[in-house]
ROKEFI-856397 format. One record per residue (C-alpha): chain; x, y, z; residue in one letter. Coordinates in nm, 2 decimals. Last residue first. Example, Ala and Ser with C-alpha at 12.3 -4.5 7.8 and 13.67 -1.06 7.14 Angstrom:
2
+-------+--------+--------+--------+-------+
! vexdo !      x !      y !      z ! kolke !
+-------+--------+--------+--------+-------+
!     A !   1.37 !  -0.11 !   0.71 !     s !
!     A !   1.23 !  -0.45 !   0.78 !     a !
+-------+--------+--------+--------+-------+
***
This chain:
311
+-------+--------+--------+--------+-------+
! vexdo !      x !      y !      z ! kolke !
+-------+--------+--------+--------+-------+
!     A !  -3.32 !  -1.69 !  -5.51 !     d !
!     A !  -2.98 !  -1.58 !  -5.64 !     a !
!     A !  -2.69 !  -1.36 !  -5.57 !     i !
!     A !  -2.77 !  -1.21 !  -5.23 !     w !
!     A !  -2.69 !  -0.87 !  -5.09 !     k !
!     A !  -2.86 !  -0.67 !  -5.37 !     p !
!     A !  -3.20 !  -0.84 !  -5.29 !     d !
!     A !  -3.37 !  -0.87 !  -5.63 !     p !
!     A !  -3.23 !  -1.22 !  -5.65 !     s !
!     A !  -3.07 !  -1.34 !  -5.97 !     f !
!     A !  -3.20 !  -1.67 !  -6.11 !     n !
!     A !  -2.87 !  -1.79 !  -6.25 !     i !
!     A !  -2.92 !  -1.98 !  -6.58 !     p !
!     A !  -2.91 !  -2.35 !  -6.56 !     q !
!     A !  -2.61 !  -2.58 !  -6.65 !     s !
!     A !  -2.41 !  -2.44 !  -6.37 !     a !
!     A !  -2.65 !  -2.58 !  -6.12 !     e !
!     A !  -2.63 !  -2.93 !  -6.27 !     a !
!     A !  -2.25 !  -2.92 !  -6.28 !     l !
!     A !  -2.24 !  -2.80 !  -5.91 !     n !
!     A !  -2.47 !  -3.09 !  -5.79 !     r !
!     A !  -2.27 !  -3.34 !  -5.99 !     q !
!     A !  -1.95 !  -3.21 !  -5.84 !     r !
!     A !  -2.09 !  -3.24 !  -5.49 !     q !
!     A !  -2.19 !  -3.60 !  -5.56 !     p !
!     A !  -1.84 !  -3.67 !  -5.69 !     y !
!     A !  -1.64 !  -3.55 !  -5.39 !     d !
!     A !  -1.29 !  -3.50 !  -5.52 !     w !
!     A !  -1.06 !  -3.80 !  -5.55 !     r !
!     A !  -0.95 !  -3.74 !  -5.92 !     d !
!     A !  -0.59 !  -3.86 !  -5.91 !     m !
!     A !  -0.30 !  -3.63 !  -6.01 !     g !
!     A !  -0.11 !  -3.66 !  -5.70 !     g !
!     A !  -0.43 !  -3.58 !  -5.49 !     f !
!     A !  -0.43 !  -3.23 !  -5.64 !     d !
!     A !  -0.46 !  -3.01 !  -5.33 !     i !
!     A !  -0.18 !  -2.76 !  -5.37 !     k !
!     A !   0.06 !  -2.69 !  -5.09 !     m !
!     A !   0.34 !  -2.44 !  -5.02 !     a !
!     A !   0.17 !  -2.17 !  -5.21 !     g !
!     A !   0.14 !  -1.95 !  -4.90 !     s !
!     A !  -0.23 !  -1.95 !  -4.90 !     a !
!     A !  -0.25 !  -2.33 !  -4.94 !     i !
!     A !   0.00 !  -2.39 !  -4.67 !     n !
!     A !  -0.18 !  -2.16 !  -4.42 !     v !
!     A !  -0.52 !  -2.32 !  -4.50 !     q !
!     A !  -0.39 !  -2.68 !  -4.47 !     l !
!     A !  -0.24 !  -2.60 !  -4.14 !     e !
!     A !  -0.56 !  -2.44 !  -4.01 !     t !
!     A !  -0.77 !  -2.71 !  -4.18 !     i !
!     A !  -0.63 !  -3.01 !  -3.98 !     h !
!     A !  -0.81 !  -3.01 !  -3.63 !     s !
!     A !  -1.14 !  -2.91 !  -3.79 !     a !
!     A !  -1.14 !  -3.22 !  -4.01 !     r !
!     A !  -1.12 !  -3.20 !  -4.39 !     a !
!     A !  -1.37 !  -3.29 !  -4.66 !     r !
!     A !  -1.32 !  -3.27 !  -5.04 !     w !
!     A !  -1.46 !  -3.03 !  -5.28 !     s !
!     A !  -1.50 !  -2.95 !  -5.65 !     d !
!     A !  -1.63 !  -2.60 !  -5.73 !     g !
!     A !  -1.45 !  -2.56 !  -6.06 !     t !
!     A !  -1.44 !  -2.92 !  -6.21 !     a !
!     A !  -1.21 !  -3.21 !  -6.27 !     t !
!     A !  -1.22 !  -3.37 !  -6.62 !     g !
!     A !  -0.89 !  -3.22 !  -6.72 !     y !
!     A !  -0.66 !  -3.13 !  -6.43 !     m !
!     A !  -0.67 !  -2.83 !  -6.20 !     d !
!     A !  -1.04 !  -2.77 !  -6.21 !     g !
!     A !  -1.09 !  -2.43 !  -6.06 !     q !
!     A !  -1.17 !  -2.26 !  -5.72 !     q !
!     A !  -1.16 !  -2.58 !  -5.51 !     n !
!     A !  -1.39 !  -2.57 !  -5.21 !     v !
!     A !  -1.28 !  -2.72 !  -4.89 !     m !
!     A !  -1.59 !  -2.90 !  -4.74 !     r !
!     A !  -1.60 !  -2.92 !  -4.36 !     v !
!     A !  -1.54 !  -3.18 !  -4.09 !     s !
!     A !  -1.68 !  -3.24 !  -3.74 !     q !
!     A !  -1.81 !  -3.58 !  -3.86 !     d !
!     A !  -2.16 !  -3.56 !  -3.70 !     s !
!     A !  -2.26 !  -3.19 !  -3.72 !     n !
!     A !  -2.03 !  -3.15 !  -4.02 !     s !
!     A !  -2.27 !  -3.37 !  -4.22 !     k !
!     A !  -2.53 !  -3.08 !  -4.21 !     a !
!     A !  -2.28 !  -2.84 !  -4.37 !     d !
!     A !  -1.98 !  -2.63 !  -4.26 !     y !
!     A !  -1.82 !  -2.50 !  -4.58 !     i !
!     A !  -1.46 !  -2.40 !  -4.61 !     w !
!     A !  -1.39 !  -2.14 !  -4.88 !     l !
!     A !  -1.04 !  -2.02 !  -4.98 !     t !
!     A !  -1.04 !  -1.64 !  -5.02 !     k !
!     A !  -1.04 !  -1.50 !  -5.36 !     g !
!     A !  -1.05 !  -1.63 !  -5.72 !     s !
!     A !  -1.30 !  -1.81 !  -5.93 !     y !
!     A !  -1.30 !  -2.02 !  -6.25 !     v !
!     A !  -1.53 !  -2.08 !  -6.54 !     e !
!     A !  -1.36 !  -2.30 !  -6.80 !     q !
!     A !  -1.31 !  -2.26 !  -7.17 !     l !
!     A !  -1.24 !  -2.50 !  -7.47 !     g !
!     A !  -1.59 !  -2.50 !  -7.61 !     n !
!     A !  -1.73 !  -2.55 !  -7.26 !     l !
!     A !  -1.48 !  -2.74 !  -7.04 !     d !
!     A !  -1.51 !  -2.83 !  -6.67 !     v !
!     A !  -1.72 !  -2.57 !  -6.48 !     l !
!     A !  -1.87 !  -2.43 !  -6.81 !     r !
!     A !  -2.01 !  -2.77 !  -6.89 !     n !
!     A !  -1.97 !  -2.96 !  -7.23 !     g !
!     A !  -2.19 !  -3.25 !  -7.30 !     p !
!     A !  -1.97 !  -3.43 !  -7.36 !     r !
!     A !  -1.62 !  -3.42 !  -7.20 !     v !
!     A !  -1.33 !  -3.39 !  -7.45 !     r !
!     A !  -1.18 !  -3.71 !  -7.56 !     k !
!     A !  -0.88 !  -3.90 !  -7.41 !     e !
!     A !  -0.58 !  -4.05 !  -7.60 !     g !
!     A !  -0.34 !  -3.76 !  -7.50 !     q !
!     A !  -0.47 !  -3.57 !  -7.21 !     p !
!     A !  -0.71 !  -3.28 !  -7.27 !     v !
!     A !  -0.54 !  -2.96 !  -7.17 !     p !
!     A !  -0.70 !  -2.77 !  -6.88 !     p !
!     A !  -0.98 !  -2.53 !  -6.99 !     a !
!     A !  -0.89 !  -2.19 !  -7.10 !     a !
!     A !  -0.97 !  -1.92 !  -6.85 !     r !
!     A !  -1.29 !  -1.75 !  -6.73 !     v !
!     A !  -1.36 !  -1.52 !  -6.43 !     s !
!     A !  -1.57 !  -1.51 !  -6.12 !     a !
!     A !  -1.48 !  -1.33 !  -5.80 !     d !
!     A !  -1.53 !  -1.52 !  -5.48 !     n !
!     A !  -1.77 !  -1.48 !  -5.18 !     l !
!     A !  -2.13 !  -1.50 !  -5.32 !     m !
!     A !  -2.08 !  -1.69 !  -5.65 !     h !
!     A !  -1.82 !  -1.93 !  -5.48 !     l !
!     A !  -2.08 !  -2.01 !  -5.21 !     a !
!     A !  -2.34 !  -2.08 !  -5.48 !     t !
!     A !  -2.09 !  -2.30 !  -5.66 !     l !
!     A !  -2.01 !  -2.50 !  -5.34 !     n !
!     A !  -2.39 !  -2.56 !  -5.29 !     s !
!     A !  -2.61 !  -2.40 !  -5.03 !     i !
!     A !  -2.76 !  -2.63 !  -4.76 !     g !
!     A !  -2.88 !  -2.34 !  -4.54 !     t !
!     A !  -2.74 !  -2.01 !  -4.65 !     l !
!     A !  -3.05 !  -1.82 !  -4.74 !     r !
!     A !  -3.24 !  -1.97 !  -4.45 !     a !
!     A !  -2.96 !  -1.84 !  -4.22 !     q !
!     A !  -3.01 !  -1.50 !  -4.37 !     e !
!     A !  -3.38 !  -1.51 !  -4.29 !     a !
!     A !  -3.31 !  -1.62 !  -3.94 !     l !
!     A !  -3.07 !  -1.34 !  -3.86 !     d !
!     A !  -2.79 !  -1.46 !  -3.64 !     e !
!     A !  -2.54 !  -1.50 !  -3.93 !     p !
!     A !  -2.25 !  -1.74 !  -3.93 !     d !
!     A !  -2.00 !  -1.63 !  -4.20 !     l !
!     A !  -1.67 !  -1.66 !  -4.04 !     v !
!     A !  -1.33 !  -1.51 !  -4.13 !     s !
!     A !  -1.06 !  -1.77 !  -4.11 !     f !
!     A !  -0.68 !  -1.75 !  -4.03 !     f !
!     A !  -0.71 !  -1.58 !  -3.69 !     g !
!     A !  -1.03 !  -1.69 !  -3.54 !     l !
!     A !  -1.23 !  -1.48 !  -3.32 !     p !
!     A !  -1.33 !  -1.58 !  -2.96 !     e !
!     A !  -1.69 !  -1.66 !  -2.96 !     e !
!     A !  -1.93 !  -1.38 !  -2.83 !     e !
!     A !  -2.07 !  -1.42 !  -2.48 !     e !
!     A !  -1.93 !  -1.09 !  -2.34 !     e !
!     A !  -2.12 !  -0.99 !  -2.03 !     d !
!     A !  -1.91 !  -1.21 !  -1.80 !     e !
!     A !  -1.59 !  -1.08 !  -1.94 !     d !
!     A !  -1.71 !  -0.72 !  -1.90 !     e !
!     A !  -1.79 !  -0.79 !  -1.54 !     n !
!     A !  -1.45 !  -0.93 !  -1.48 !     e !
!     A !  -1.28 !  -0.62 !  -1.65 !     a !
!     A !  -1.48 !  -0.39 !  -1.43 !     m !
!     A !  -1.37 !  -0.59 !  -1.12 !     e !
!     A !  -1.01 !  -0.56 !  -1.23 !     a !
!     A !  -1.04 !  -0.19 !  -1.30 !     d !
!     A !  -1.19 !  -0.14 !  -0.95 !     g !
!     A !  -0.91 !  -0.34 !  -0.80 !     s !
!     A !  -0.65 !  -0.13 !  -0.96 !     a !
!     A !  -0.45 !  -0.30 !  -1.24 !     p !
!     A !  -0.13 !  -0.48 !  -1.13 !     a !
!     A !   0.19 !  -0.29 !  -1.18 !     p !
!     A !   0.43 !  -0.40 !  -1.44 !     a !
!     A !   0.73 !  -0.58 !  -1.29 !     s !
!     A !   0.70 !  -0.90 !  -1.49 !     s !
!     A !   0.65 !  -0.73 !  -1.83 !     g !
!     A !   0.90 !  -0.44 !  -1.78 !     a !
!     A !   1.18 !  -0.63 !  -1.96 !     e !
!     A !   0.95 !  -0.72 !  -2.25 !     d !
!     A !   0.82 !  -0.36 !  -2.28 !     a !
!     A !   1.18 !  -0.23 !  -2.29 !     p !
!     A !   1.24 !  -0.47 !  -2.58 !     t !
!     A !   1.44 !  -0.79 !  -2.52 !     m !
!     A !   1.71 !  -0.87 !  -2.76 !     e !
!     A !   1.65 !  -1.17 !  -2.99 !     a !
!     A !   1.80 !  -1.50 !  -2.87 !     d !
!     A !   1.48 !  -1.70 !  -2.90 !     t !
!     A !   1.48 !  -1.76 !  -3.28 !     p !
!     A !   1.13 !  -1.85 !  -3.40 !     e !
!     A !   1.03 !  -2.21 !  -3.41 !     a !
!     A !   0.85 !  -2.19 !  -3.08 !     d !
!     A !   0.64 !  -1.91 !  -3.23 !     d !
!     A !   0.53 !  -2.14 !  -3.52 !     q !
!     A !   0.45 !  -2.41 !  -3.28 !     a !
!     A !   0.24 !  -2.16 !  -3.08 !     s !
!     A !   0.06 !  -2.05 !  -3.39 !     t !
!     A !  -0.03 !  -2.40 !  -3.49 !     f !
!     A !  -0.15 !  -2.49 !  -3.14 !     d !
!     A !  -0.35 !  -2.17 !  -3.11 !     k !
!     A !  -0.51 !  -2.24 !  -3.45 !     e !
!     A !  -0.59 !  -2.60 !  -3.36 !     a !
!     A !  -0.75 !  -2.47 !  -3.04 !     e !
!     A !  -0.97 !  -2.24 !  -3.24 !     l !
!     A !  -1.06 !  -2.52 !  -3.48 !     l !
!     A !  -1.16 !  -2.75 !  -3.19 !     t !
!     A !  -1.36 !  -2.48 !  -3.03 !     k !
!     A !  -1.54 !  -2.40 !  -3.36 !     y !
!     A !  -1.63 !  -2.77 !  -3.42 !     f !
!     A !  -1.76 !  -2.80 !  -3.07 !     a !
!     A !  -1.96 !  -2.48 !  -3.10 !     s !
!     A !  -2.12 !  -2.61 !  -3.43 !     w !
!     A !  -2.20 !  -2.95 !  -3.28 !     a !
!     A !  -2.37 !  -2.77 !  -2.98 !     a !
!     A !  -2.56 !  -2.53 !  -3.22 !     d !
!     A !  -2.72 !  -2.82 !  -3.40 !     d !
!     A !  -2.98 !  -2.73 !  -3.67 !     s !
!     A !  -2.80 !  -2.43 !  -3.82 !     f !
!     A !  -2.64 !  -2.58 !  -4.13 !     d !
!     A !  -2.47 !  -2.36 !  -4.40 !     t !
!     A !  -2.19 !  -2.21 !  -4.19 !     r !
!     A !  -1.92 !  -2.07 !  -4.41 !     v !
!     A !  -1.57 !  -2.06 !  -4.29 !     l !
!     A !  -1.37 !  -1.82 !  -4.50 !     i !
!     A !  -0.99 !  -1.84 !  -4.55 !     g !
!     A !  -0.69 !  -1.62 !  -4.61 !     p !
!     A !  -0.76 !  -1.39 !  -4.30 !     a !
!     A !  -0.61 !  -1.05 !  -4.36 !     p !
!     A !  -0.92 !  -0.88 !  -4.50 !     v !
!     A !  -0.81 !  -0.60 !  -4.74 !     d !
!     A !  -0.88 !  -0.81 !  -5.04 !     p !
!     A !  -1.25 !  -0.85 !  -4.95 !     g !
!     A !  -1.42 !  -1.16 !  -4.84 !     a !
!     A !  -1.52 !  -1.10 !  -4.48 !     i !
!     A !  -1.62 !  -0.74 !  -4.48 !     d !
!     A !  -1.61 !  -0.75 !  -4.86 !     d !
!     A !  -1.95 !  -0.94 !  -4.85 !     h !
!     A !  -2.17 !  -0.65 !  -4.96 !     p !
!     A !  -1.94 !  -0.57 !  -5.25 !     d !
!     A !  -1.75 !  -0.26 !  -5.34 !     g !
!     A !  -1.64 !  -0.13 !  -5.67 !     y !
!     A !  -1.28 !  -0.02 !  -5.68 !     v !
!     A !  -1.19 !  -0.39 !  -5.71 !     l !
!     A !  -1.28 !  -0.36 !  -6.07 !     l !
!     A !  -0.93 !  -0.25 !  -6.18 !     e !
!     A !  -0.78 !  -0.55 !  -6.00 !     a !
!     A !  -0.91 !  -0.77 !  -6.29 !     d !
!     A !  -0.63 !  -0.64 !  -6.51 !     i !
!     A !  -0.69 !  -0.47 !  -6.85 !     a !
!     A !  -0.47 !  -0.58 !  -7.14 !     q !
!     A !  -0.78 !  -0.69 !  -7.34 !     s !
!     A !  -0.83 !  -0.94 !  -7.62 !     a !
!     A !  -1.09 !  -0.86 !  -7.89 !     p !
!     A !  -1.40 !  -1.08 !  -7.91 !     l !
!     A !  -1.44 !  -1.28 !  -8.25 !     a !
!     A !  -1.38 !  -1.62 !  -8.08 !     a !
!     A !  -1.66 !  -1.54 !  -7.83 !     r !
!     A !  -1.90 !  -1.48 !  -8.12 !     q !
!     A !  -1.80 !  -1.79 !  -8.29 !     e !
!     A !  -1.84 !  -2.00 !  -7.97 !     p !
!     A !  -2.19 !  -1.85 !  -7.95 !     t !
!     A !  -2.26 !  -1.61 !  -7.68 !     l !
!     A !  -2.48 !  -1.69 !  -7.38 !     s !
!     A !  -2.17 !  -1.77 !  -7.18 !     w !
!     A !  -2.06 !  -1.41 !  -7.20 !     f !
!     A !  -2.40 !  -1.27 !  -7.10 !     e !
!     A !  -2.40 !  -1.50 !  -6.79 !     e !
!     A !  -2.05 !  -1.37 !  -6.70 !     l !
!     A !  -2.17 !  -1.01 !  -6.73 !     v !
!     A !  -2.44 !  -1.09 !  -6.46 !     r !
!     A !  -2.18 !  -1.27 !  -6.26 !     l !
!     A !  -1.95 !  -0.98 !  -6.26 !     k !
!     A !  -2.24 !  -0.76 !  -6.14 !     l !
!     A !  -2.31 !  -1.01 !  -5.85 !     k !
!     A !  -1.94 !  -1.00 !  -5.75 !     r !
!     A !  -1.91 !  -0.62 !  -5.77 !     r !
!     A !  -2.20 !  -0.53 !  -5.56 !     g !
!     A !  -2.56 !  -0.45 !  -5.65 !     e !
!     A !  -2.73 !  -0.11 !  -5.58 !     t !
!     A !  -2.67 !   0.04 !  -5.91 !     p !
!     A !  -2.83 !  -0.24 !  -6.11 !     h !
!     A !  -2.88 !  -0.10 !  -6.47 !     t !
!     A !  -2.59 !   0.14 !  -6.44 !     q !
!     A !  -2.37 !  -0.13 !  -6.29 !     k !
!     A !  -2.46 !  -0.38 !  -6.56 !     a !
!     A !  -2.38 !  -0.11 !  -6.83 !     a !
!     A !  -2.05 !  -0.03 !  -6.66 !     p !
!     A !  -1.96 !  -0.41 !  -6.65 !     f !
!     A !  -2.02 !  -0.47 !  -7.02 !     h !
!     A !  -1.70 !  -0.34 !  -7.20 !     e !
!     A !  -1.46 !  -0.43 !  -6.91 !     q !
!     A !  -1.61 !  -0.78 !  -6.88 !     l !
!     A !  -1.60 !  -0.85 !  -7.25 !     f !
!     A !  -1.24 !  -0.75 !  -7.26 !     s !
!     A !  -1.16 !  -0.95 !  -6.95 !     r !
!     A !  -1.34 !  -1.25 !  -7.11 !     f !
!     A !  -1.11 !  -1.22 !  -7.42 !     v !
!     A !  -0.79 !  -1.17 !  -7.20 !     d !
!     A !  -0.86 !  -1.51 !  -7.04 !     a !
!     A !  -0.89 !  -1.69 !  -7.37 !     d !
!     A !  -0.59 !  -1.49 !  -7.50 !     e !
!     A !  -0.37 !  -1.63 !  -7.22 !     l !
!     A !  -0.48 !  -1.98 !  -7.29 !     a !
!     A !  -0.40 !  -1.94 !  -7.66 !     t !
!     A !  -0.64 !  -1.89 !  -7.94 !     m !
+-------+--------+--------+--------+-------+
***
């Protein structure tokens, strides 16, 4: 079976079983329902999976089904990355991180603007800019009052932010793994595992995030950047990889990047100009990998709450 056929086999299984999952759990969103079908897929024997027909359907067909997190993770959201706060013990450290990231975004955007041609014709609005009348004093006072009342952080441009105020939601997010974040904010699929290098053996025991009977669980969607307890002291976040790029690496692997660097990284990753592969070296965070592998080896304990994947 080829790599393409492997992916098509899961699509076939997904297309067949998704409607039943939706009927059984009508209040759940697309990502959670796909995970339910994925659990069924992995419960099959290798022989049963090999007997599945291939499908010509495309994953986009399921996008018609909404998801509770599509407001930050949906395909219509322009920001290519999602910043996920998973530690709520130090608001000052979080605010400092956010401010650094916001400034880095502005610096990056400014540098991009400076690189634009400057000899373009001025529009009527540009020409009128310096002579436009000042607002009436009443309007100015109203604007000042509004500014004083608004305490919300200035929004980022390249990142949506998951930072709930609700204490119960904070508890749900506190300390979550890379894999849990992928479950919640990305769409799951299956592909052929990367080829085994000549002279090496397949990993034993197999794991669906690396290689399970020649297949690998993968995710697609926005790039996830996770702010955790360590972020409070080192002002860096975990960048989560959506698939293992070379044999032996795993879906959900991560490495840390500082707030001042992640805007440029995100833009280059989203544009395809950059791929994080460490030049073929395995330099991903090993403890995080072990955590993900252990989590993937257990069935998902699905939550009865439609908004959340697992308890």
